[in-house]
Residue frames relative to the residue before (quaternion, step in Angstrom):
aa qw qx qy qz dx dy dz
L 1.0000 0.0000 0.0000 0.0000 0.00 0.00 0.00
A 0.6521 0.5183 -0.3181 0.4527 3.56 0.92 -0.91
D 0.6507 0.5131 -0.3165 0.4616 3.57 1.00 -0.85
A 0.6399 0.5279 -0.3180 0.4591 3.57 1.04 -0.82
Q 0.6560 0.5021 -0.3099 0.4707 3.56 0.99 -0.85
T 0.6378 0.5190 -0.3281 0.4650 3.57 1.00 -0.82
G 0.6560 0.5113 -0.3092 0.4611 3.57 0.95 -0.87
A 0.6546 0.5145 -0.3128 0.4572 3.56 0.97 -0.84
S 0.6620 0.5034 -0.3143 0.4577 3.57 0.96 -0.85
R 0.6416 0.5169 -0.3273 0.4627 3.59 1.04 -0.74
L 0.6345 0.5157 -0.3307 0.4713 3.59 1.05 -0.71
K 0.6376 0.5149 -0.3293 0.4691 3.58 1.01 -0.79
E 0.6510 0.5061 -0.3204 0.4663 3.57 0.97 -0.82
R 0.6315 0.5240 -0.3354 0.4627 3.57 0.99 -0.79
D 0.6646 0.5054 -0.3042 0.4585 3.59 0.97 -0.87
R 0.6254 0.5320 -0.3397 0.4588 3.58 1.05 -0.73
N 0.7195 0.4400 -0.2423 0.4796 3.56 1.04 -0.80
A 0.4654 0.7183 -0.4350 0.2796 3.59 1.23 -0.31
G 0.7302 0.4152 -0.2439 0.4847 3.60 1.02 -0.72
R 0.5315 0.6248 -0.4125 0.3962 3.60 1.23 0.02
T 0.0585 -0.8079 0.5864 0.0000 3.56 -0.47 1.18
A 0.6149 -0.5677 0.3990 0.3747 3.53 -1.20 0.55
S 0.6541 0.5253 -0.3351 0.4288 3.60 0.94 -0.79
L 0.6737 0.4718 -0.3025 0.4817 3.60 0.92 -0.83
F 0.6222 0.5421 -0.3312 0.4576 3.56 0.98 -0.86
C 0.7300 0.4362 -0.2480 0.4641 3.58 0.81 -1.00
A 0.5574 0.5727 -0.4049 0.4442 3.60 1.12 -0.44
N 0.6693 0.4877 -0.2920 0.4785 3.57 0.97 -0.85
I 0.6640 0.5011 -0.3044 0.4641 3.58 0.93 -0.89
N 0.6682 0.5051 -0.3056 0.4527 3.59 0.91 -0.89
F 0.5986 0.5510 -0.3540 0.4612 3.58 1.08 -0.68
L 0.6834 0.4748 -0.2847 0.4758 3.57 0.92 -0.90
T 0.6151 0.5473 -0.3475 0.4487 3.58 1.05 -0.72
I 0.6588 0.4948 -0.2999 0.4808 3.57 0.95 -0.89
A 0.6548 0.5175 -0.3091 0.4559 3.57 0.95 -0.89
N 0.6887 0.4747 -0.2693 0.4773 3.58 1.12 -0.68
G 0.5286 -0.6611 0.3914 0.3609 3.57 1.28 -0.11
G 0.7870 -0.2233 0.1217 0.5622 3.59 1.21 0.38
Y 0.7378 -0.4137 0.2900 0.4477 3.54 -1.32 0.01
S 0.4911 -0.6977 0.4573 0.2509 3.51 -1.06 0.87
N 0.0450 -0.7322 0.6718 0.1028 3.48 -1.40 0.23
F 0.6834 -0.5289 0.3115 0.3953 3.56 -1.22 0.21
R 0.5357 0.5829 -0.4263 0.4376 3.58 1.25 0.09
M 0.7808 0.2981 -0.1497 0.5283 3.56 1.17 -0.58
Q 0.7804 0.2306 -0.0979 0.5728 3.60 1.21 -0.34
S 0.2308 -0.8141 0.5219 0.1079 3.58 -0.61 1.14
D 0.6136 0.5735 -0.3406 0.4226 3.60 1.25 -0.27
P 0.3191 -0.7787 0.5003 0.2035 3.64 -0.33 1.14
S 0.6214 0.5560 -0.3604 0.4180 3.61 1.03 -0.66
F 0.6275 0.5213 -0.3455 0.4638 3.61 1.12 -0.59
I 0.6320 0.5192 -0.3308 0.4708 3.59 0.99 -0.80
L 0.6714 0.4716 -0.2967 0.4886 3.59 0.99 -0.77
A 0.5965 0.5484 -0.3611 0.4616 3.59 1.13 -0.58
E 0.6363 0.5116 -0.3275 0.4755 3.58 1.00 -0.78
Q 0.6406 0.5134 -0.3182 0.4741 3.57 1.01 -0.80
F 0.6197 0.5451 -0.3356 0.4542 3.60 0.99 -0.81
C 0.7123 0.4609 -0.2711 0.4547 3.57 0.80 -0.99
A 0.6113 0.5174 -0.3502 0.4859 3.59 1.12 -0.59
M 0.6414 0.5225 -0.3089 0.4693 3.57 1.03 -0.83
R 0.6278 0.5439 -0.3270 0.4507 3.59 1.00 -0.86
L 0.6872 0.4717 -0.2869 0.4722 3.59 0.82 -0.97
H 0.6320 0.5276 -0.3262 0.4646 3.57 0.99 -0.84
S 0.6494 0.5295 -0.3166 0.4446 3.59 0.97 -0.86
I 0.6460 0.5114 -0.3203 0.4675 3.58 0.95 -0.86
N 0.6945 0.4817 -0.2812 0.4545 3.58 0.82 -1.02
R 0.6488 0.5142 -0.3209 0.4601 3.57 1.00 -0.82
S 0.6646 0.4992 -0.3087 0.4623 3.60 0.93 -0.85
L 0.6313 0.5216 -0.3312 0.4688 3.59 1.00 -0.79
A 0.6497 0.5265 -0.3172 0.4474 3.58 0.96 -0.85
L 0.6472 0.5367 -0.3169 0.4390 3.58 1.12 -0.65
V 0.8284 0.2429 -0.0949 0.4958 3.60 0.93 -0.85
S 0.8207 0.0925 -0.0089 0.5637 3.59 1.07 -0.58
P 0.0705 -0.8477 0.5247 0.0331 3.60 0.61 1.12
G 0.8155 0.2789 -0.2072 0.4628 3.55 -1.05 0.79
T 0.6738 0.4457 -0.3055 0.5040 3.59 1.26 0.09
E 0.4452 -0.7041 0.4928 0.2514 3.55 -1.28 0.28
N 0.7549 0.3077 -0.1811 0.5501 3.60 1.26 -0.15
F 0.4920 -0.6634 0.4859 0.2858 3.53 -1.19 0.61
P 0.5486 -0.5975 0.4632 0.3569 3.61 -1.07 0.66
S 0.6081 -0.6013 0.3811 0.3513 3.56 -1.08 0.74
N 0.6399 0.5273 -0.3459 0.4391 3.61 1.01 -0.68
V 0.6186 0.5254 -0.3420 0.4737 3.60 1.13 -0.61
V 0.6427 0.5191 -0.3152 0.4671 3.57 0.96 -0.87
Q 0.6556 0.5159 -0.3106 0.4555 3.59 0.97 -0.87
T 0.6338 0.5177 -0.3264 0.4731 3.58 1.01 -0.76
C 0.6896 0.4845 -0.2791 0.4602 3.58 0.88 -0.95
D 0.5690 0.6092 -0.3755 0.4052 3.59 1.13 -0.60
K 0.6686 0.5173 -0.2971 0.4440 3.59 1.13 -0.63
L 0.5648 0.6655 -0.3747 0.3126 3.58 1.15 -0.54
P 0.6630 0.5158 -0.3513 0.4133 3.68 0.74 -0.86
K 0.6741 0.4899 -0.3081 0.4590 3.59 0.87 -0.89
A 0.6372 0.5337 -0.3335 0.4449 3.58 0.96 -0.83
I 0.6912 0.4549 -0.2777 0.4881 3.59 0.99 -0.79
H 0.7186 0.4686 -0.2741 0.4346 3.58 0.75 -1.01
D 0.6384 0.5255 -0.3326 0.4536 3.60 1.14 -0.52
N 0.7905 0.3370 -0.1440 0.4906 3.59 1.16 -0.50
A 0.7500 0.2489 -0.1763 0.5869 3.59 1.27 0.09
P 0.6475 -0.5163 0.3635 0.4267 3.61 -1.13 0.47
R 0.4390 -0.7127 0.4850 0.2530 3.57 -0.83 1.01
S 0.6388 0.5486 -0.3305 0.4263 3.55 1.02 -0.79
L 0.2692 -0.7458 0.5860 0.1672 3.54 -1.12 0.74
Q 0.4356 0.6819 -0.4726 0.3490 3.59 1.25 0.28
L 0.4438 0.6413 -0.4682 0.4154 3.51 0.78 1.18
D 0.4429 -0.6445 0.5216 0.3412 3.56 -1.14 0.43
P 0.7227 -0.4653 0.2661 0.4364 3.63 -1.16 0.35
G 0.6626 0.5084 -0.3217 0.4461 3.59 0.91 -0.82
Q 0.6476 0.5194 -0.3159 0.4594 3.58 1.00 -0.82
L 0.6663 0.4947 -0.3117 0.4628 3.58 0.93 -0.84
R 0.6289 0.5283 -0.3413 0.4570 3.59 0.98 -0.79
D 0.6549 0.5043 -0.3106 0.4694 3.59 0.95 -0.85
A 0.6694 0.5111 -0.3020 0.4466 3.58 0.97 -0.87
M 0.7128 0.4455 -0.2503 0.4804 3.58 1.14 -0.59
A 0.4737 0.7340 -0.4206 0.2449 3.58 1.19 -0.48
H 0.6934 0.4979 -0.2957 0.4288 3.61 0.89 -0.87
L 0.6287 0.5455 -0.3379 0.4393 3.60 1.25 -0.26
L 0.6178 0.5906 -0.3414 0.3910 3.57 1.19 -0.42
P 0.4351 -0.6924 0.5046 0.2769 3.59 -0.90 0.85
S 0.4301 -0.6918 0.5156 0.2657 3.56 -1.24 0.40
D 0.6043 0.5690 -0.3515 0.4330 3.56 1.19 -0.50
P 0.5013 -0.6889 0.4285 0.3009 3.65 -0.71 1.02
V 0.6332 0.5284 -0.3389 0.4528 3.59 1.02 -0.73
E 0.6710 0.4876 -0.2949 0.4744 3.57 0.96 -0.86
I 0.6053 0.5431 -0.3503 0.4648 3.59 1.08 -0.68
E 0.6608 0.5027 -0.3035 0.4674 3.58 0.94 -0.89
Q 0.6473 0.5158 -0.3163 0.4636 3.57 1.01 -0.80
L 0.6542 0.5064 -0.3110 0.4678 3.58 0.98 -0.83
A 0.6403 0.5192 -0.3215 0.4659 3.57 1.01 -0.81
S 0.6432 0.5151 -0.3199 0.4677 3.58 0.99 -0.79
T 0.6386 0.5215 -0.3198 0.4669 3.57 1.03 -0.80
G 0.6741 0.4992 -0.3019 0.4530 3.58 0.86 -0.93
A 0.6596 0.5242 -0.3083 0.4416 3.57 0.95 -0.88
V 0.6812 0.4638 -0.2817 0.4914 3.58 1.08 -0.71
C 0.7081 0.5113 -0.2813 0.3976 3.56 0.79 -1.03
I 0.5714 0.5733 -0.4054 0.4249 3.60 1.09 -0.44
G 0.6641 0.4841 -0.3006 0.4839 3.59 1.04 -0.73
V 0.6067 0.5376 -0.3464 0.4721 3.57 1.06 -0.74
G 0.6623 0.5211 -0.3048 0.4437 3.56 0.91 -0.94
Y 0.6719 0.4832 -0.3060 0.4706 3.57 0.93 -0.82
Q 0.6632 0.5023 -0.3261 0.4489 3.60 0.90 -0.81
H 0.7505 0.3746 -0.2027 0.5053 3.58 1.05 -0.76
D 0.4201 -0.7288 0.4458 0.3058 3.60 1.28 0.17
Y 0.4148 0.6773 -0.4781 0.3749 3.55 0.99 0.90
A 0.2195 -0.8333 0.4952 0.1101 3.55 0.18 1.32
D 0.6030 0.5605 -0.3698 0.4308 3.62 1.02 -0.66
M 0.6467 0.5071 -0.3177 0.4730 3.58 1.03 -0.76
V 0.6300 0.5334 -0.3296 0.4582 3.57 0.98 -0.84
L 0.7227 0.4548 -0.2562 0.4530 3.56 0.77 -1.05
A 0.6104 0.5258 -0.3530 0.4757 3.59 1.08 -0.65
S 0.6520 0.5127 -0.3084 0.4659 3.58 0.97 -0.85
A 0.6570 0.5119 -0.3097 0.4586 3.56 0.94 -0.90
R 0.6397 0.5223 -0.3282 0.4586 3.58 0.99 -0.78
V 0.6407 0.5224 -0.3174 0.4646 3.57 0.98 -0.87
M 0.6951 0.4801 -0.2843 0.4533 3.56 0.80 -1.02
F 0.6393 0.5192 -0.3259 0.4643 3.56 1.00 -0.79
A 0.6712 0.5028 -0.2968 0.4567 3.59 0.91 -0.92
L 0.6624 0.5001 -0.2995 0.4706 3.58 1.15 -0.60
G 0.6423 -0.5588 0.3134 0.4207 3.57 1.28 -0.06
Y 0.5216 0.5973 -0.4289 0.4327 3.58 1.29 0.10
Q 0.1424 -0.8947 0.4169 0.0735 3.48 0.48 1.28
R 0.5589 0.6018 -0.4056 0.4012 3.59 1.15 -0.35
Y 0.5504 0.6067 -0.4073 0.4038 3.61 1.19 -0.27
S 0.4715 0.6377 -0.4537 0.4064 3.56 1.27 -0.02
E 0.5582 0.5940 -0.3899 0.4283 3.60 1.18 -0.44
V 0.6086 0.5554 -0.3504 0.4455 3.59 1.02 -0.79
I 0.6735 0.4946 -0.2936 0.4642 3.57 0.86 -0.99
G 0.6369 0.5363 -0.3265 0.4474 3.58 0.98 -0.82
H 0.6590 0.5110 -0.3161 0.4523 3.59 0.89 -0.88
H 0.6885 0.4833 -0.2944 0.4535 3.58 0.84 -0.94
M 0.6297 0.5201 -0.3311 0.4726 3.59 1.08 -0.65
L 0.6786 0.5089 -0.3042 0.4336 3.56 0.85 -0.95
H 0.7927 0.3372 -0.1559 0.4833 3.56 0.87 -0.96
G 0.4260 -0.7424 0.4433 0.2662 3.59 1.26 0.01
I 0.4084 0.6936 -0.4860 0.3405 3.57 0.93 0.91
G 0.8286 -0.0239 -0.0415 0.5578 3.57 -0.37 1.26
Q 0.7358 0.3048 -0.1270 0.5913 3.53 1.30 0.15
L 0.5517 -0.5991 0.4594 0.3546 3.56 -1.05 0.70
Q 0.4689 -0.6807 0.4843 0.2866 3.58 -0.85 0.96
D 0.1240 0.7927 -0.5737 0.1646 3.56 -0.73 1.10
A 0.2051 -0.8352 0.5005 0.0996 3.58 0.19 1.30
P 0.6515 0.5207 -0.3531 0.4239 3.67 0.83 -0.79
H 0.6770 0.4554 -0.2974 0.4959 3.60 0.94 -0.84
A 0.5983 0.5693 -0.3633 0.4313 3.60 1.03 -0.73
I 0.6503 0.5257 -0.3193 0.4458 3.57 0.93 -0.90
S 0.6515 0.5120 -0.3292 0.4529 3.60 0.94 -0.82
W 0.6606 0.4883 -0.3092 0.4792 3.59 1.05 -0.73
Y 0.6166 0.5351 -0.3419 0.4654 3.59 1.02 -0.74
R 0.6726 0.4999 -0.3028 0.4538 3.57 0.86 -0.95
Y 0.6220 0.5313 -0.3393 0.4645 3.55 1.02 -0.78
S 0.6427 0.5319 -0.3116 0.4549 3.56 0.97 -0.92
L 0.6910 0.4807 -0.2804 0.4614 3.56 0.84 -0.98
N 0.6727 0.5132 -0.3034 0.4383 3.58 0.91 -0.88
S 0.7121 0.4427 -0.2591 0.4794 3.57 1.10 -0.65
S 0.4786 0.7263 -0.4159 0.2654 3.58 1.23 -0.30
Q 0.6470 0.5366 -0.3310 0.4287 3.58 1.09 -0.57
T 0.7591 0.3729 -0.1980 0.4955 3.60 1.14 -0.53
D 0.7400 0.3474 -0.2096 0.5365 3.61 1.22 -0.32
S 0.0186 -0.8268 0.5616 -0.0251 3.57 -0.17 1.26
R 0.5014 0.7057 -0.4052 0.2940 3.59 1.25 -0.18
A 0.8018 0.2863 -0.1300 0.5082 3.57 1.05 -0.63
R 0.2047 0.7896 -0.5464 0.1899 3.57 1.04 0.72
F 0.2961 -0.7471 0.5674 0.1796 3.54 -0.99 0.85
E 0.7642 0.1261 -0.0713 0.6285 3.55 1.18 -0.55
P 0.6285 -0.5151 0.3860 0.4367 3.64 -1.13 0.34
A 0.5125 -0.6549 0.4591 0.3126 3.56 -0.97 0.85
S 0.1376 0.7718 -0.6160 0.0770 3.56 -1.04 0.75
P 0.5328 -0.6376 0.4480 0.3299 3.59 -0.94 0.82
E 0.6320 0.5460 -0.3377 0.4341 3.60 1.03 -0.75
R 0.6555 0.5089 -0.3125 0.4623 3.56 0.96 -0.86
D 0.6843 0.4847 -0.2944 0.4584 3.57 0.82 -0.97
A 0.6397 0.5236 -0.3333 0.4534 3.58 1.01 -0.76
Q 0.6668 0.4985 -0.3077 0.4607 3.58 0.98 -0.81
L 0.6470 0.5025 -0.3192 0.4765 3.58 0.98 -0.80
S 0.6312 0.5347 -0.3320 0.4533 3.57 0.98 -0.81
E 0.6568 0.4908 -0.3171 0.4766 3.58 0.96 -0.82
A 0.6220 0.5384 -0.3438 0.4528 3.60 1.01 -0.74
F 0.6442 0.5173 -0.3301 0.4565 3.59 0.93 -0.87
E 0.6765 0.5044 -0.2973 0.4466 3.56 0.89 -0.95
R 0.6644 0.4979 -0.3102 0.4630 3.58 1.01 -0.73
L 0.6343 0.5189 -0.3308 0.4679 3.56 1.15 -0.53
A 0.6166 0.6061 -0.3403 0.3696 3.57 1.03 -0.81
């Protein structure tokens, strides 16, 4: 009975979050950021989840702009053929790997290992697809595409994409809200930041990492 009740409550939570999109979430966060006179820090804001929300929305915008720069520089929208290619990614990933992200980083990497090609050219092509499709997913509010792309990039060794998974877990966007797992993904992202510069969403800075680290600790 307890398991049934837990399952029912998780389904209700998933349904409540089903209408929560990244664009609407970030519109609200960006409004508050502007009203506050800029990005928050712990001298002006005691809520760690808000500071991480601001980081999520900055990462989202950076991802869109970076993906556009890769395939369509100087434009604001992705070509239709790129969108069509990215549309196939979520099903390809979800049909062949556990859909749930309630896994720690090592478990997810193991679950994705059999999907990765061995040929270096194919690996490079897959990485290029993942890097583009995450921006397509954010622009089109398609969380499944974002998360499928993040899983691919993470499995390929672009470890900063663990930050994407952490944000979606914490805020319940396209994913069941799960703060404890989110924290583990955030910590993994932060711990790997010194050795993985390939997937930075923002320029590296000791101040930024220190603030994010404090936010994670306050959430724990």
